[in-house]
N, C-alpha and C positions, 0 to 999 in steps of 0.2 A: 543239561549238565553231561559232559563226557565221563562214560563209566571208568575211564583209567584213573580219576581223581575221587570218585566216590568213597572208596575205602579209605583213602588218606582224610577226607573231609569228615568222614563218620568219626574216625578215631579221635581227630582233634577236636570233634565237638564233644566227646567224652572228656578229652584233656581240660577243655574250656569249663566244663562243669565241675572238674577237679579243682581247677584254679578257684572258680567262685566259692566252692565250698571251702576250701584251705584259707581264704581271705576272710570269709564270713564266720569261720567258726575256729577262732584261735586255739580253744581248748582242745580240738582234735588234731591240731597240725602234726604233733609227733606221730601219733597213731597213724595218720594219713601217710606222712612221708616214708615211715618204715614198712607199712603194709605195701605201698607201690613200689618201693625198692625191692621187697622180697617177691612181690608179684611179676615183675616186669620179665624175668627171665623165662616164664612160662610161655612168652611170645616166641620162644625159640622152638616150641612144639609145633609151630604151624605146619612143618612138613607131614605131621601126622595126619593132618585134617584136608591137605591140598592133594589132589582134588577129589578126595572119596567124599568130603563133606560139602566144600565149596572150593571154588576157584576164583577169587576175586582179582581182577585187574589191579596192579600194584606199580608203584614208583620203579622206574628202569625194569619193569616186567620181572622182577625178582621173584615173586610168589610163582611165576610160570616156569623160570629157568632153574631156581635152586629151591624152591619151596619155602624159603625164608622171605620175610619183607620188613621194612621199617615199620610199617602201620601197626604190625601185630605187636611190637614192643611198646609202641605209644598206647595202644588200646589196653594192653595187659597192665600197663603202669597206672593207667587212669582208673580203670575198674577196680583195681585192687585197693585203692585209697578210697574211693567212693563206697565200695562194698563194706569195707572195714568200718567207716565210720557214719555211713548215713544213719543208722539207727540212733547212736548216741548224740549225733548232731541234732537230728529232728525232733529227738524225744527230750533234749536239753538234759542229757545225763552226763556224768562225770565218770573218771576213772580213779579207783583207790587201789592200793596195794592190798593184797590178801594178808591176812595175820598168819604167823607161823604155824599156829594151832590149826588154821584152815588148810593150809599147804601140806599138812602132815596127816590130812585126813585119809583113810584106808583107800578110798576110792581113787585117790591121785597116783597111787602105784601104777595105774594105767596111763599115766600123762604122756609119756612119750610115744606109748602105742597109738593113743587116740590121735596124735599129731601126724604119726606116719600112716594111719588107716587110709586116706585119700590116695597117696602114692602108691603103697601096695596094692590098692584096690583097683586103680587104674592099670597098674602092670598087668593083673591077672585078667581083668575085664577085656583089656585091649586084645586079649588073644583069642576071644570069642569070635565067631565069623559073623560079625555085624558091623554097623558102621561105626566109627570111632567116637562119634559124639555121644553115643548112647554109653560108652565105657566112661567118658568124661562126666556125664550126668550122674552116673551110677556112683562114680567114686567120690564125686562131691557131695552127694546125698549120704553117702556111708561115712563120709568124714564128718559131716554135721552131727549124725546120730551118735557117733562115737564121742564127739566132743561133748554133747549133752550128757551122756552116760557118765563121763568123767566129771563132768562140770554142770550140775542140774542147774546152777545158777544163771547157765547161759540159755536155758531153754526159751524163755520169751525173747532174748535178744535173737535167737536163731530163728524163731517163726516169723517175728515181726519184722526183723531186718530182711529176711528172705523175701518177704511180700513187698517191703518198701522198694528193695533193689529191683524186683520183677517188674513193679509199676514204673520205675525209672526206665529201666531197659526197654520196656514195651513201648514207652514213649519214643524213644529214640529209634526203635525200629519201625514205628508208624511214620515218624518223620523221614526216615530213609525212604520207605516205600512211596510216600508222597512226593518227596523231591525227586526221586530217581525212578519213575515208572518203568517197570520191566527189569529192574535189577536183580531184585529177588529171584525171580523166574530164571534169570540168565546165569547168576553167579552161584545160587545154592544148588546142590545136586539133589533135587527133589525126587527124582526117580529112585534113588538110594535110600530115602526115607520113608517114614510112614504114609506120607500123602496127606496128613491131618493138618488143616491150616485153620488159623482162628484171624479173621479180617485179612486174610491174604498172608499171614506170616507163619512159617513152619512152626508147628507146635514144639519141635526139637529146641529151637531157638528160644523160646519161651521157658522151656523145662531148663535150659542152661542157665538162663537168668535167674530163675528161682532157686536151683541148686547151688549156684555160685554165690548168691546172696546170703543163703542159709550158712554155708561153709565158712565165708569170709567176714561174716557179721562180729562172730566172737573170736576170730583167730589171734588177733593181737592180744586181748585179753587172756587168752588161754596160754600163748607162748611167755607171756611177761608176768604171768600171775597176778593178773588185776582182775578187777570186777567193776561193772558200771553200776552206779546208783543215782538215784534222783537227787538233785540238790535240795539240801536242807530248807524248808521254809523259813521265813524271816521269824516267824512266831515261834518256832519250835525249839530255838535255844534260848528263850527267855523263860526264867524261873517263874512258877506259878506262886501266887500269894497264898497264905494260909487262910483256910475258911472259904476258898473258892473252888 
């Protein structure tokens, strides 16, 4: 496979999973769509990571000439929706509006601050003399922690959702390594990273998958004042007979 098209194919593979999830789980469609639309602009941050973190061959050699590329927009759009909906879709949970009483709880005075945490944290961490991927991982992790402190009901979503997205992301990374031998070694700037690899994959990429999943699992619920609940069992709504 020519390396010039690997990044395009890999990003489109995520988009294909997005489409499958979107079609298979109608209940998650609104959540997926808005999460993806909100996440796609982060693809414009690609110049912060090229070539310091990696330097992928891209369509029309845009990444090498401008730092921007089309694939990054496709990739961020796809993982935004997948990351936001994977937990609720696979755990068969639905979203319900929080009550006015819940919304006015004292801890929700930090609502906007919690949502702003990953952005402020990245701006500060990016100034440190290290690879920008560590700033991204740190900012996403701090964002997930801030969200849970503000919304403790998101704790389970955050942990399980992070692990689910890590599993999905790891499979895609392994598929990339299997289908394009030598691509990881050529494209990722391994000399600027920790040197730790798991099954040939840079640990930084796995940490990104975990931190992104943790931060994005509850982001839609947090912004829209909703929470995910398990569907009521069929028997739970039936009145009990006296004497039973």
